[in-house]
C-alpha positions as CSV (number, residue, x, y, z in Angstrom):
1,M,-19.4,2.0,-15.8
2,N,-19.4,5.5,-16.0
3,N,-21.1,6.4,-12.7
4,E,-20.8,9.3,-10.5
5,L,-17.6,9.0,-9.2
6,C,-16.1,8.8,-12.3
7,K,-17.4,11.9,-13.2
8,K,-16.5,13.7,-10.2
9,L,-12.9,12.7,-11.0
10,G,-12.9,12.6,-14.6
11,I,-12.3,9.9,-15.7
12,E,-13.8,7.1,-18.1
13,F,-13.8,3.7,-15.7
14,P,-13.5,3.3,-12.4
15,L,-10.7,1.2,-11.9
16,F,-8.1,2.6,-9.3
17,A,-4.5,1.6,-9.4
18,F,-2.4,2.1,-6.5
19,S,1.5,2.0,-6.9
20,H,5.2,3.2,-6.0
21,C,5.8,3.1,-9.6
22,R,5.0,6.6,-11.5
23,D,5.2,4.7,-14.9
24,V,2.2,2.7,-13.5
25,V,0.3,5.6,-12.6
26,A,0.8,7.4,-15.4
27,E,0.1,3.9,-17.9
28,V,-3.3,3.4,-16.0
29,T,-4.5,7.3,-16.1
30,N,-4.1,7.4,-19.7
31,A,-6.2,4.1,-20.5
32,G,-8.6,5.7,-18.7
33,G,-8.7,4.7,-14.9
34,F,-7.5,6.3,-12.1
35,G,-3.4,6.1,-11.0
36,V,-2.4,6.5,-7.5
37,L,1.1,7.5,-6.1
38,G,1.9,5.8,-3.1
39,A,4.1,7.7,-1.7
40,V,5.4,6.2,1.6
41,G,9.5,6.4,1.9
42,L,9.6,9.3,0.0
43,T,10.6,13.1,0.5
44,P,9.1,16.3,-0.1
45,E,11.7,16.6,-2.6
46,T,11.8,13.0,-4.5
47,L,7.9,13.5,-4.2
48,E,8.2,16.6,-6.5
49,I,9.9,15.0,-8.8
50,Q,7.4,12.0,-8.9
51,L,4.4,14.5,-9.6
52,N,6.2,16.6,-12.1
53,W,7.1,13.6,-14.1
54,I,4.1,12.0,-14.0
55,D,2.3,15.2,-14.7
56,E,4.3,15.5,-18.1
57,K,3.1,12.3,-18.7
58,V,-0.8,12.5,-18.0
59,K,-1.2,16.5,-19.9
60,G,-3.7,16.9,-17.2
61,K,-5.7,13.0,-17.4
62,P,-6.5,13.2,-13.4
63,Y,-4.6,10.7,-10.5
64,G,-4.0,10.9,-6.6
65,V,-1.5,10.8,-4.3
66,D,-1.4,7.9,-0.9
67,L,0.5,8.7,1.8
68,L,0.5,7.3,5.2
69,I,-0.3,9.9,7.9
70,P,-1.5,8.2,11.5
71,E,-4.3,9.6,13.4
72,N,-2.1,9.2,16.9
73,M,1.9,8.4,17.3
74,L,3.6,8.9,20.2
75,D,6.6,11.4,20.2
76,R,5.1,12.7,16.8
77,E,7.8,15.1,17.0
78,A,11.1,13.0,17.2
79,Q,12.8,11.6,14.3
80,T,13.8,7.6,15.7
81,T,17.6,7.6,14.2
82,D,19.2,4.2,12.3
83,E,21.1,3.7,15.2
84,E,18.2,3.9,17.6
85,L,16.1,1.7,15.8
86,K,18.9,-1.2,16.1
87,A,19.7,-1.1,19.9
88,H,15.6,-1.3,19.9
89,I,16.1,-4.6,18.5
90,P,16.2,-7.5,21.5
91,P,19.1,-9.8,20.8
92,E,17.8,-13.1,20.7
93,H,15.4,-11.3,17.2
94,K,18.9,-10.4,15.5
95,K,20.1,-14.5,16.4
96,F,17.0,-16.0,15.1
97,I,16.9,-13.3,12.0
98,E,20.7,-14.9,11.5
99,D,20.7,-18.2,11.3
100,L,17.9,-18.0,9.0
101,L,19.7,-16.9,6.9
102,R,22.2,-18.6,7.0
103,R,19.7,-21.9,6.7
104,N,18.8,-20.4,3.5
105,Q,22.3,-19.4,2.2
106,I,22.4,-16.3,2.5
107,D,25.4,-14.1,4.6
108,P,24.4,-12.0,7.6
109,S,28.4,-11.2,8.1
110,D,27.3,-7.6,7.1
111,L,23.4,-7.3,8.0
112,W,23.6,-5.0,10.5
113,D,25.9,-2.8,8.7
114,R,23.3,-1.8,6.7
115,T,21.0,1.3,6.7
116,Y,17.1,2.0,6.8
117,D,18.2,4.5,3.2
118,D,14.7,4.8,2.4
119,R,12.6,5.6,5.5
120,D,12.2,8.4,6.3
121,S,9.7,8.6,9.3
122,S,9.5,12.2,9.5
123,I,6.5,11.9,6.5
124,M,4.6,10.1,9.2
125,R,4.2,13.5,11.2
126,P,2.7,16.7,11.3
127,E,5.7,18.5,10.1
128,G,7.0,16.2,7.8
129,A,3.3,15.1,6.5
130,K,2.6,18.6,6.2
131,K,5.6,19.1,3.6
132,M,4.8,16.2,1.6
133,L,0.9,17.3,1.8
134,E,2.4,21.1,0.8
135,V,4.0,19.3,-2.4
136,A,0.6,17.3,-3.6
137,F,-1.1,20.3,-3.4
138,R,0.7,22.6,-5.8
139,H,0.2,19.6,-8.2
140,P,-3.2,18.7,-10.5
141,I,-3.9,15.9,-7.9
142,K,-7.9,14.9,-7.6
143,M,-8.1,12.5,-5.1
144,F,-5.8,12.7,-1.4
145,V,-5.8,9.1,-0.1
146,N,-4.5,8.7,4.3
147,A,-3.7,5.3,4.0
148,L,-4.0,4.7,8.2
149,G,-6.8,5.9,10.2
150,V,-9.1,8.6,9.6
151,P,-6.9,12.0,8.4
152,P,-6.4,14.7,10.5
153,A,-9.4,17.8,10.2
154,D,-7.7,20.5,8.6
155,I,-6.3,18.0,5.8
156,I,-9.7,16.7,5.1
157,E,-10.6,21.3,4.8
158,E,-7.5,22.0,3.0
159,A,-8.1,19.5,0.1
160,H,-11.7,20.2,0.4
161,N,-11.5,24.0,-0.2
162,R,-9.0,23.2,-3.3
163,G,-11.8,20.6,-4.9
164,I,-9.3,17.6,-3.7
165,L,-11.9,14.4,-2.9
166,V,-10.3,12.7,0.3
167,G,-10.2,9.5,0.6
168,A,-9.0,6.5,3.6
169,L,-8.6,2.7,3.9
170,T,-10.9,0.9,5.9
171,G,-11.3,-2.7,6.9
172,S,-13.9,-2.6,9.0
173,K,-17.6,-1.0,9.3
174,R,-16.6,0.4,12.6
175,H,-13.8,2.0,10.8
176,A,-16.1,3.4,8.3
177,I,-18.5,5.0,10.6
178,K,-15.9,7.1,11.5
179,H,-14.0,8.3,8.5
180,A,-18.1,9.2,7.8
181,E,-18.2,11.1,11.1
182,A,-14.7,12.9,9.7
183,G,-15.6,14.1,6.1
184,V,-14.0,11.4,3.9
185,D,-15.3,11.2,0.6
186,V,-13.9,8.0,-1.3
187,L,-13.2,4.9,1.5
188,V,-11.5,2.1,0.1
189,A,-13.1,-1.3,1.6
190,A,-9.7,-3.4,1.9
191,G,-10.4,-7.2,2.8
192,G,-8.0,-9.9,4.2
193,E,-7.5,-10.8,0.6
194,A,-5.5,-7.7,0.3
195,G,-1.5,-7.3,-0.1
196,G,0.1,-5.7,2.7
197,H,-1.6,-4.8,5.8
198,C,-5.1,-6.3,6.0
199,G,-7.7,-7.4,8.7
200,E,-9.4,-10.0,8.8
201,I,-12.7,-9.2,7.0
202,S,-12.6,-10.8,3.3
203,T,-13.8,-8.9,0.5
204,I,-17.4,-10.0,-0.6
205,V,-18.0,-9.6,3.4
206,L,-16.3,-6.4,4.0
207,V,-17.8,-4.4,1.1
208,P,-21.9,-5.1,1.6
209,E,-21.2,-4.3,5.8
210,V,-19.6,-0.6,4.6
211,L,-22.2,0.1,2.4
212,E,-24.9,0.0,5.1
213,A,-22.7,1.0,7.4
214,I,-22.5,4.8,5.6
215,K,-25.7,4.0,3.3
216,D,-27.2,7.8,5.6
217,Y,-23.9,9.6,5.1
218,D,-24.5,11.5,1.8
219,N,-22.3,12.0,-1.4
220,M,-20.0,9.5,0.2
221,H,-18.3,5.8,-2.6
222,V,-17.1,3.2,-1.8
223,L,-13.6,1.0,-3.9
224,A,-13.8,-2.6,-3.2
225,A,-10.3,-4.1,-2.4
226,G,-8.5,-7.3,-1.7
227,G,-8.2,-9.8,-4.9
228,I,-9.2,-7.7,-7.0
229,A,-7.1,-8.7,-10.6
230,T,-9.9,-9.6,-12.9
231,G,-12.5,-7.6,-14.6
232,R,-15.8,-10.0,-13.5
233,Q,-14.1,-9.8,-10.0
234,M,-14.4,-5.9,-10.4
235,A,-18.1,-6.5,-11.6
236,A,-19.1,-8.4,-9.1
237,C,-18.1,-6.0,-6.7
238,M,-19.6,-3.4,-9.0
239,A,-23.1,-5.8,-8.7
240,M,-22.0,-5.6,-4.3
241,G,-22.6,-1.4,-5.5
242,A,-19.1,-0.5,-5.4
243,S,-18.0,2.4,-6.8
244,G,-15.6,0.8,-8.2
245,V,-11.7,-1.3,-7.6
246,W,-9.1,-0.2,-6.0
247,C,-5.9,-2.8,-7.0
248,G,-2.4,-3.0,-5.8
249,S,-0.7,-6.2,-6.0
250,V,-1.6,-6.9,-9.4
251,W,-0.1,-4.4,-10.8
252,L,3.7,-5.8,-9.4
253,T,4.1,-8.1,-12.5
254,T,3.6,-5.9,-15.2
255,A,6.5,-4.6,-17.4
256,E,6.1,-0.9,-16.2
257,A,6.2,-2.2,-12.6
258,E,10.1,-1.0,-10.9
259,T,9.7,-4.1,-8.9
260,T,12.6,-6.8,-8.8
261,P,13.4,-9.7,-11.4
262,T,13.6,-12.0,-7.9
263,V,10.4,-10.8,-6.3
264,K,8.1,-10.9,-9.7
265,E,9.6,-14.3,-10.4
266,K,8.0,-15.1,-6.9
267,M,4.6,-14.0,-7.9
268,L,4.0,-15.1,-11.5
269,K,5.4,-18.5,-9.6
270,A,2.6,-18.3,-7.3
271,T,-1.1,-19.5,-7.0
272,S,-3.4,-18.0,-5.2
273,A,-2.8,-21.0,-1.9
274,N,0.6,-19.3,-2.0
275,T,0.1,-16.0,0.5
276,V,-0.3,-15.9,4.0
277,R,-0.8,-12.9,6.7
278,S,1.9,-13.1,9.0
279,R,3.4,-10.1,10.9
280,S,6.9,-11.1,10.3
281,R,7.3,-7.6,8.4
282,T,5.7,-5.5,10.8
283,G,4.7,-6.6,13.5
284,K,1.4,-5.9,12.0
285,P,-0.6,-9.2,10.1
286,T,0.4,-8.5,6.6
287,R,-0.6,-10.4,3.7
288,Q,2.5,-11.9,1.7
289,L,3.5,-14.4,-0.3
290,Q,4.2,-17.8,1.7
291,S,8.1,-18.5,2.0
292,A,10.7,-20.1,4.9
293,W,10.4,-16.6,5.9
294,T,7.0,-16.7,6.8
295,D,7.2,-19.9,7.9
296,A,10.2,-19.5,10.4
297,W,8.4,-17.1,12.2
298,S,5.1,-18.8,12.6
299,S,7.0,-21.4,14.1
300,K,6.8,-22.7,18.1
301,D,10.7,-21.7,17.9
302,A,10.0,-18.2,16.6
303,P,10.8,-15.4,19.1
304,S,7.5,-13.0,20.5
305,H,7.4,-10.2,18.2
306,C,9.0,-6.6,18.8
307,P,7.3,-4.1,20.6
308,C,6.4,-1.2,18.8
309,R,9.4,0.8,18.9
310,C,10.8,-1.7,16.8
311,K,9.0,-4.2,15.1
312,A,9.0,-1.9,11.7
313,S,12.7,-2.1,11.9
314,S,13.8,-5.6,13.5
315,P,13.2,-7.3,9.3
316,A,14.2,-4.3,7.5
317,P,17.7,-4.8,6.6
318,P,17.2,-8.5,6.1
319,W,13.9,-8.4,4.3
320,R,15.9,-6.4,1.7
321,K,18.4,-8.9,1.6
322,W,15.7,-12.2,1.7
323,T,13.3,-10.3,-1.3
324,S,16.9,-9.2,-3.4
325,S,18.3,-13.2,-3.0
326,P,17.3,-15.8,-5.4
327,K,18.1,-19.0,-3.3
328,A,15.0,-17.1,-1.5
329,G,13.0,-17.5,-4.6
330,T,11.4,-20.2,-6.2
331,R,12.1,-21.5,-10.3
332,G,10.6,-20.3,-12.9
333,R,9.8,-17.6,-15.1
334,R,6.7,-15.8,-16.9
335,R,7.2,-12.6,-19.2
336,S,5.3,-9.6,-17.4
337,P,2.5,-7.7,-19.5
338,P,3.0,-4.7,-20.3
339,I,0.1,-2.8,-18.9
340,S,-1.6,-0.9,-22.0
341,S,-1.5,-4.4,-23.7
342,A,-2.7,-6.9,-20.2
343,N,-5.3,-8.4,-20.9
344,A,-6.2,-9.4,-17.4
345,W,-9.2,-7.3,-17.1
346,A,-10.8,-9.2,-20.0
């Protein structure tokens, strides 16, 4: 498994671990894979703290950083306040959410008083993104990954000048070609099985399509992503021609992960039949665990999805209440395995 991409990055095997938890990133990197820190939700100051900690733990071993930098955004330099976001939420959405929480024994009385305390949309705009990248580039990262569209040309150029590979997520061959034309080095072909935002094309269909689409572009690599959690699944993806695999959800239930106990319980109890692709969280399709929340938003009585400016803000405070409430979860719990001793890849 020590292929060309492994040699470029200085890793032992092509297992890429995307996580918002620095402990997971460090553990996978130290085990010989490649940890990638998801920096959405961080500020330049907190990113500096996280990367300093990782540097201390991995002692020179390679890792990367993942950011959300959109190609286009209306009013890109404006910072929307919490109050402005709340003002865009239609009354019928508020009532629907409050009633839904009450039906599931969750108190909604302080719902709209809660803040979006970990939201910093400035990092998705040019100046904010520049500050985040300045922090990342001060550290010995080996790859920068953009999770939202084609990375801006100036960022690709600066990364390459520093000897840093540039990666990007893609959900179709059309997007893959755009990335290739822009000079991206590593494509993460994320199928519809992937947790979080995802497309409609399954991983086993998408990976060969992307490989075929970029075959005439030199020095590009494709990582398979979406529904990959075992060694045999990784082997299958590499048999299709992928240079490795990119995994995210599988790390959420490890001992190192910062996932809340309630969410861990839900994930460990769930089976492959218990996920749905729903717009109920951000207004765009995301794969998540099926629950009374997703069922309610897919019912005929549910309001239409919020307009663009509030589609991600409407569910934010109630989503935190929902995911932290045992009443909205499932019973039963299994112990979370540490990454260092997990046998899922056997």
